[in-house]
GUMIVO-624426 format. One record per residue (C-alpha): residue in three letters; chain; z negated, x negated, y negated. Coordinates in Angstrom, 3 decimals, m for minus. Example, Ala and Ser with C-alpha at 12.3 -4.5 7.8 and 13.67 -1.06 7.14 Angstrom:
2
+--------+--------+----------+----------+----------+
| residu | chaine |        Z |        X |        Y |
+--------+--------+----------+----------+----------+
|    ala |      A |   m7.800 |  m12.300 |    4.500 |
|    ser |      A |   m7.140 |  m13.670 |    1.060 |
+--------+--------+----------+----------+----------+
This chain:
271
+--------+--------+----------+----------+----------+
| residu | chaine |        Z |        X |        Y |
+--------+--------+----------+----------+----------+
|    met |      A |    1.274 |   21.091 |    2.065 |
|    ser |      A |   m2.217 |   20.506 |    0.732 |
|    val |      A |   m2.813 |   17.409 |   m1.385 |
|    leu |      A |   m6.270 |   15.844 |   m1.527 |
|    leu |      A |   m7.213 |   13.452 |   m4.313 |
|    ala |      A |   m9.953 |   11.150 |   m2.938 |
|    ile |      A |  m11.611 |    9.064 |   m5.648 |
|    asp |      A |  m13.715 |    5.944 |   m5.228 |
|    gly |      A |  m16.435 |    6.954 |   m7.676 |
|    asp |      A |  m18.114 |    3.561 |   m7.940 |
|    ser |      A |  m14.814 |    1.773 |   m8.483 |
|    phe |      A |  m13.831 |    4.083 |  m11.343 |
|    ala |      A |  m17.329 |    4.112 |  m12.841 |
|    his |      A |  m17.464 |    0.320 |  m13.043 |
|    arg |      A |  m14.004 |    0.220 |  m14.659 |
|    ala |      A |  m15.188 |    2.795 |  m17.185 |
|    tyr |      A |  m18.435 |    0.968 |  m17.902 |
|    his |      A |  m16.690 |   m2.322 |  m18.628 |
|    gly |      A |  m13.761 |   m0.661 |  m20.388 |
|    leu |      A |  m15.707 |    1.166 |  m23.094 |
|    pro |      A |  m18.164 |   m0.258 |  m25.672 |
|    lys |      A |  m21.752 |   m0.082 |  m24.523 |
|    ser |      A |  m22.594 |    1.420 |  m27.912 |
|    ile |      A |  m21.109 |    4.681 |  m26.602 |
|    arg |      A |  m23.821 |    6.906 |  m25.132 |
|    leu |      A |  m23.434 |    7.061 |  m21.331 |
|    asn |      A |  m20.198 |    5.107 |  m21.618 |
|    ala |      A |  m19.583 |    5.000 |  m17.854 |
|    val |      A |  m19.903 |    8.789 |  m17.640 |
|    val |      A |  m17.549 |    9.322 |  m20.570 |
|    gly |      A |  m14.972 |    6.800 |  m19.387 |
|    phe |      A |  m15.167 |    7.984 |  m15.790 |
|    met |      A |  m14.506 |   11.610 |  m16.752 |
|    asn |      A |  m11.672 |   10.560 |  m19.051 |
|    met |      A |  m10.102 |    8.748 |  m16.100 |
|    val |      A |  m10.637 |   11.608 |  m13.685 |
|    thr |      A |   m9.303 |   14.319 |  m15.978 |
|    arg |      A |   m6.171 |   12.285 |  m16.754 |
|    leu |      A |   m5.665 |   11.651 |  m13.052 |
|    trp |      A |   m6.137 |   15.352 |  m12.250 |
|    glu |      A |   m3.668 |   16.401 |  m14.937 |
|    ala |      A |   m1.085 |   13.874 |  m13.703 |
|    glu |      A |   m1.353 |   14.676 |   m9.981 |
|    lys |      A |   m2.472 |   18.346 |   m9.898 |
|    pro |      A |   m4.121 |   18.029 |   m6.470 |
|    asp |      A |   m5.207 |   21.031 |   m4.440 |
|    cys |      A |   m8.674 |   19.567 |   m3.902 |
|    val |      A |  m10.725 |   16.586 |   m5.028 |
|    leu |      A |  m13.323 |   14.457 |   m3.236 |
|    val |      A |  m15.372 |   11.870 |   m5.111 |
|    ala |      A |  m17.134 |    9.282 |   m2.949 |
|    trp |      A |  m20.168 |    7.209 |   m3.961 |
|    asp |      A |  m22.121 |    4.202 |   m2.715 |
|    thr |      A |  m25.892 |    4.406 |   m2.164 |
|    leu |      A |  m27.123 |    1.207 |   m3.795 |
|    thr |      A |  m30.753 |    1.530 |   m2.697 |
|    val |      A |  m30.136 |    1.549 |    1.070 |
|    pro |      A |  m28.358 |   m1.248 |    2.960 |
|    thr |      A |  m25.377 |   m0.418 |    5.181 |
|    tyr |      A |  m24.730 |   m1.803 |    8.642 |
|    arg |      A |  m22.547 |   m4.375 |    6.897 |
|    his |      A |  m25.508 |   m5.792 |    4.962 |
|    glu |      A |  m27.642 |   m5.788 |    8.097 |
|    ala |      A |  m24.987 |   m7.451 |   10.277 |
|    phe |      A |  m24.009 |  m10.141 |    7.750 |
|    glu |      A |  m26.684 |  m11.180 |    5.291 |
|    pro |      A |  m24.327 |  m12.780 |    2.702 |
|    tyr |      A |  m22.299 |   m9.539 |    2.449 |
|    gln |      A |  m21.825 |   m8.719 |   m1.262 |
|    ser |      A |  m24.731 |  m11.040 |   m2.117 |
|    gly |      A |  m25.112 |  m12.131 |   m5.711 |
|    arg |      A |  m23.954 |   m8.835 |   m7.197 |
|    val |      A |  m26.260 |   m7.892 |  m10.058 |
|    phe |      A |  m25.718 |   m4.677 |  m12.015 |
|    glu |      A |  m27.120 |   m3.955 |  m15.452 |
|    asp |      A |  m29.735 |   m1.205 |  m15.587 |
|    ser |      A |  m27.457 |    0.992 |  m17.682 |
|    ile |      A |  m24.672 |    1.188 |  m15.089 |
|    val |      A |  m27.167 |    1.760 |  m12.272 |
|    glu |      A |  m28.754 |    4.636 |  m14.208 |
|    gln |      A |  m25.340 |    6.187 |  m14.855 |
|    leu |      A |  m24.267 |    5.782 |  m11.229 |
|    asp |      A |  m27.365 |    7.807 |  m10.316 |
|    ile |      A |  m26.321 |   10.779 |  m12.451 |
|    leu |      A |  m22.541 |   10.666 |  m12.119 |
|    pro |      A |  m22.527 |   12.628 |   m8.836 |
|    gln |      A |  m24.078 |   15.496 |  m10.806 |
|    val |      A |  m20.986 |   15.513 |  m13.011 |
|    thr |      A |  m18.505 |   15.568 |  m10.161 |
|    ala |      A |  m20.497 |   18.296 |   m8.424 |
|    ala |      A |  m20.507 |   20.337 |  m11.659 |
|    cys |      A |  m16.713 |   20.002 |  m11.710 |
|    gly |      A |  m16.662 |   21.708 |   m8.319 |
|    phe |      A |  m15.382 |   18.581 |   m6.595 |
|    ala |      A |  m16.519 |   17.728 |   m3.094 |
|    thr |      A |  m19.053 |   14.934 |   m3.622 |
|    ala |      A |  m19.847 |   12.485 |   m0.818 |
|    lys |      A |  m22.891 |   10.226 |   m0.868 |
|    ala |      A |  m25.256 |    9.334 |    1.966 |
|    pro |      A |  m27.637 |    6.469 |    2.794 |
|    gly |      A |  m26.044 |    3.704 |    4.832 |
|    tyr |      A |  m22.456 |    4.454 |    3.810 |
|    glu |      A |  m20.173 |    3.081 |    1.127 |
|    ala |      A |  m17.691 |    5.074 |   m0.897 |
|    asp |      A |  m14.925 |    3.413 |    1.144 |
|    asp |      A |  m16.235 |    5.017 |    4.324 |
|    phe |      A |  m16.001 |    8.521 |    2.892 |
|    leu |      A |  m12.452 |    7.813 |    1.738 |
|    ala |      A |  m11.548 |    6.758 |    5.290 |
|    ala |      A |  m13.188 |    9.867 |    6.766 |
|    ala |      A |  m11.351 |   12.110 |    4.292 |
|    val |      A |   m8.018 |   10.457 |    5.049 |
|    ala |      A |   m8.580 |   10.838 |    8.814 |
|    gln |      A |   m9.407 |   14.515 |    8.343 |
|    glu |      A |   m6.357 |   15.157 |    6.176 |
|    glu |      A |   m4.073 |   13.242 |    8.551 |
|    ser |      A |   m5.263 |   15.479 |   11.395 |
|    arg |      A |   m4.495 |   18.523 |    9.226 |
|    lys |      A |   m1.016 |   17.149 |    8.419 |
|    gly |      A |   m2.071 |   17.050 |    4.761 |
|    arg |      A |   m1.410 |   14.407 |    2.118 |
|    thr |      A |   m4.054 |   12.228 |    0.492 |
|    leu |      A |   m3.992 |   10.266 |   m2.742 |
|    val |      A |   m6.718 |    7.611 |   m2.627 |
|    ala |      A |   m7.660 |    6.474 |   m6.136 |
|    thr |      A |   m9.397 |    3.103 |   m6.014 |
|    ser |      A |   m9.103 |   m0.464 |   m7.253 |
|    asp |      A |  m10.392 |   m1.766 |   m3.895 |
|    arg |      A |   m7.484 |   m3.275 |   m1.972 |
|    asp |      A |   m9.385 |   m2.862 |    1.305 |
|    ala |      A |   m8.152 |    0.736 |    1.067 |
|    phe |      A |   m4.635 |   m0.484 |    1.856 |
|    gln |      A |   m5.682 |   m0.042 |    5.510 |
|    leu |      A |   m5.617 |    3.741 |    4.921 |
|    val |      A |   m1.988 |    3.848 |    3.788 |
|    ser |      A |    0.543 |    5.808 |    5.834 |
|    lys |      A |    3.460 |    8.180 |    5.352 |
|    arg |      A |    0.901 |   10.830 |    4.389 |
|    thr |      A |   m1.560 |    8.644 |    2.472 |
|    thr |      A |   m0.883 |    6.771 |   m0.753 |
|    val |      A |   m3.285 |    4.525 |   m2.662 |
|    leu |      A |   m3.325 |    4.939 |   m6.452 |
|    gln |      A |   m4.426 |    1.541 |   m7.753 |
|    pro |      A |   m5.393 |    1.310 |  m11.440 |
|    val |      A |   m3.474 |   m1.391 |  m13.258 |
|    lys |      A |   m4.631 |   m0.821 |  m16.846 |
|    gly |      A |   m7.641 |    1.475 |  m16.923 |
|    val |      A |   m5.961 |    4.415 |  m15.285 |
|    ser |      A |   m3.275 |    4.720 |  m17.937 |
|    glu |      A |   m1.069 |    2.937 |  m15.418 |
|    leu |      A |   m1.349 |    3.399 |  m11.668 |
|    ala |      A |    0.479 |    1.511 |   m8.933 |
|    arg |      A |    1.455 |    3.772 |   m6.018 |
|    ile |      A |    0.848 |    1.863 |   m2.812 |
|    gly |      A |    2.671 |    3.075 |    0.267 |
|    pro |      A |    3.453 |    1.256 |    3.540 |
|    ala |      A |    6.295 |   m0.734 |    1.953 |
|    glu |      A |    4.069 |   m1.919 |   m0.905 |
|    val |      A |    1.348 |   m3.040 |    1.530 |
|    arg |      A |    3.898 |   m5.061 |    3.475 |
|    glu |      A |    5.299 |   m6.491 |    0.240 |
|    arg |      A |    1.847 |   m7.611 |   m0.952 |
|    tyr |      A |    0.235 |   m8.734 |    2.309 |
|    asp |      A |    3.183 |   m9.142 |    4.681 |
|    val |      A |    1.378 |   m7.030 |    7.294 |
|    asp |      A |    1.334 |   m3.328 |    8.177 |
|    pro |      A |   m1.468 |   m1.148 |    6.759 |
|    lys |      A |   m3.205 |   m0.825 |   10.136 |
|    gln |      A |   m3.341 |   m4.642 |   10.317 |
|    val |      A |   m5.167 |   m5.047 |    6.987 |
|    pro |      A |   m8.677 |   m5.387 |    8.514 |
|    asp |      A |   m7.374 |   m8.144 |   10.810 |
|    phe |      A |   m5.738 |   m9.790 |    7.811 |
|    ile |      A |   m8.964 |   m9.647 |    5.780 |
|    ala |      A |  m10.986 |  m11.064 |    8.702 |
|    leu |      A |   m8.698 |  m14.087 |    8.916 |
|    arg |      A |   m8.066 |  m14.593 |    5.188 |
|    gly |      A |  m11.586 |  m13.783 |    4.074 |
|    asp |      A |  m12.694 |  m11.778 |    1.053 |
|    pro |      A |  m14.555 |  m13.669 |   m1.702 |
|    ser |      A |  m15.704 |  m10.466 |   m3.409 |
|    asp |      A |  m17.567 |   m9.423 |   m0.256 |
|    lys |      A |  m18.548 |  m13.012 |    0.631 |
|    leu |      A |  m16.489 |  m12.967 |    3.853 |
|    pro |      A |  m15.401 |  m16.566 |    4.501 |
|    gly |      A |  m12.546 |  m15.829 |    6.925 |
|    ala |      A |  m11.193 |  m18.360 |    9.404 |
|    arg |      A |  m11.540 |  m22.002 |    8.436 |
|    gly |      A |   m8.460 |  m23.303 |    6.680 |
|    val |      A |   m6.636 |  m19.956 |    6.762 |
|    gly |      A |   m5.234 |  m18.462 |    3.563 |
|    pro |      A |   m3.183 |  m15.303 |    2.980 |
|    lys |      A |    0.172 |  m16.670 |    4.147 |
|    thr |      A |   m1.253 |  m18.200 |    7.305 |
|    ala |      A |   m3.264 |  m15.075 |    8.079 |
|    ala |      A |   m0.155 |  m12.908 |    7.779 |
|    ala |      A |    1.879 |  m15.316 |    9.890 |
|    ile |      A |   m0.744 |  m15.285 |   12.660 |
|    ile |      A |   m0.813 |  m11.492 |   12.695 |
|    arg |      A |    2.985 |  m11.284 |   12.751 |
|    glu |      A |    3.112 |  m13.762 |   15.626 |
|    his |      A |    0.455 |  m12.111 |   17.769 |
|    gly |      A |    0.411 |   m8.544 |   16.468 |
|    ser |      A |   m3.352 |   m8.367 |   16.018 |
|    leu |      A |   m6.527 |  m10.425 |   15.737 |
|    asp |      A |   m7.447 |   m9.398 |   19.285 |
|    ala |      A |   m4.167 |  m10.729 |   20.630 |
|    ala |      A |   m4.563 |  m13.991 |   18.701 |
|    leu |      A |   m8.046 |  m14.439 |   20.155 |
|    ala |      A |   m6.777 |  m13.603 |   23.644 |
|    ala |      A |   m4.148 |  m16.321 |   23.203 |
|    gly |      A |   m6.907 |  m18.850 |   22.594 |
|    arg |      A |   m6.764 |  m19.022 |   18.805 |
|    phe |      A |  m10.053 |  m19.483 |   16.909 |
|    ser |      A |  m12.187 |  m19.654 |   20.061 |
|    ala |      A |  m15.099 |  m21.251 |   18.173 |
|    glu |      A |  m14.975 |  m18.548 |   15.486 |
|    arg |      A |  m14.290 |  m15.556 |   17.719 |
|    glu |      A |  m17.544 |  m13.647 |   17.153 |
|    asp |      A |  m17.562 |  m14.353 |   13.438 |
|    leu |      A |  m13.998 |  m13.077 |   13.008 |
|    leu |      A |  m14.703 |   m9.921 |   14.979 |
|    leu |      A |  m17.730 |   m9.322 |   12.731 |
|    tyr |      A |  m15.669 |   m9.887 |    9.584 |
|    arg |      A |  m13.133 |   m7.346 |   10.829 |
|    arg |      A |  m15.875 |   m4.820 |   11.552 |
|    ile |      A |  m17.201 |   m5.287 |    8.039 |
|    ala |      A |  m13.724 |   m4.946 |    6.532 |
|    thr |      A |  m12.938 |   m1.783 |    8.505 |
|    met |      A |  m13.744 |    1.452 |    6.704 |
|    asp |      A |  m15.944 |    3.779 |    8.765 |
|    ala |      A |  m14.046 |    7.031 |    9.263 |
|    ser |      A |  m17.102 |    8.591 |   10.944 |
|    ala |      A |  m18.907 |    8.915 |    7.595 |
|    pro |      A |  m20.293 |   12.443 |    7.087 |
|    leu |      A |  m18.115 |   14.526 |    4.798 |
|    pro |      A |  m18.946 |   17.587 |    2.736 |
|    ser |      A |  m16.684 |   20.606 |    3.133 |
|    ile |      A |  m13.295 |   19.851 |    1.580 |
|    ala |      A |  m11.286 |   22.913 |    0.608 |
|    asp |      A |   m8.703 |   23.829 |   m2.011 |
|    gln |      A |  m10.484 |   24.346 |   m5.299 |
|    ala |      A |   m9.942 |   24.920 |   m8.996 |
|    pro |      A |  m12.033 |   22.536 |  m11.119 |
|    lys |      A |  m15.015 |   24.109 |  m12.881 |
|    trp |      A |  m14.383 |   22.415 |  m16.207 |
|    ala |      A |  m16.582 |   24.878 |  m18.114 |
|    glu |      A |  m19.617 |   24.020 |  m15.974 |
|    ala |      A |  m18.962 |   20.318 |  m16.383 |
|    ser |      A |  m18.621 |   20.877 |  m20.128 |
|    ser |      A |  m22.041 |   22.542 |  m20.268 |
|    leu |      A |  m23.607 |   19.625 |  m18.420 |
|    ala |      A |  m21.954 |   17.112 |  m20.754 |
|    glu |      A |  m23.208 |   19.079 |  m23.759 |
|    ser |      A |  m26.763 |   19.070 |  m22.375 |
|    trp |      A |  m26.565 |   15.268 |  m22.173 |
|    gly |      A |  m25.482 |   14.980 |  m25.797 |
|    leu |      A |  m21.865 |   14.136 |  m24.977 |
|    gly |      A |  m20.243 |   16.485 |  m27.454 |
|    asn |      A |  m16.768 |   14.966 |  m27.488 |
|    leu |      A |  m16.550 |   14.940 |  m23.704 |
|    ala |      A |  m17.857 |   18.496 |  m23.573 |
|    ala |      A |  m15.145 |   19.589 |  m25.989 |
|    arg |      A |  m12.396 |   17.953 |  m23.909 |
|    leu |      A |  m13.663 |   19.621 |  m20.744 |
|    glu |      A |  m13.936 |   22.977 |  m22.512 |
|    ala |      A |  m10.312 |   22.593 |  m23.622 |
|    leu |      A |   m9.289 |   22.029 |  m20.025 |
|    ala |      A |  m11.202 |   25.153 |  m19.014 |
|    arg |      A |   m9.186 |   27.230 |  m21.478 |
|    asn |      A |   m5.826 |   25.969 |  m20.243 |
+--------+--------+----------+----------+----------+
């Protein structure tokens, strides 16, 4: 059975950028590749997809809800490194997904849907808990706990333990509870426990609305759910079993003056 490792590139790049001293040249690139190579060695997937945001073009989420992710300001250095990181993942031979109007999350959802239809397994590596909606018997979220030296494996039972709802109910849960990181306010006066209780009682946000709950907030809550739902129609590159091209990635790292990273990648190429 094929195993796909689907990586949220932006999530890992930001962890790398803030986890390594900024005195290190291209610290996000170095830290990101350290994370990815350790993850690849630990999981030995058959294929790898790395998904990226496009920061310069708004998504339908930004257009539908102006406050969405407002207030986020990135330093020039991380933005510059995010621009070149897809070159690294492409040099590795990994499928690399990036397109205007889509977030990395959307490509992860599309990849999971494709693998589910193929009866394959997917490991989704991300620190974004919105990805819990993708979890199933065939799909596991790998959530970094400390860098990526420690990863929590999130399956259906872990989603229920953390949120008290099923994975497919996570967008409904987010709509009701809200999401401060994305500036989604949720339903007035509803926190995590109440949101979970409402979903358990009614089965879904739609059913709760049909029962007359939140009539004054109906349209807002449906919008919040749409924003929280990953778009599985995002356009994917071809995803096929592949052996990483560590030597090519090593040459690219060397050309950027990243000698230590180049040496580590060259060592992987020889193994």
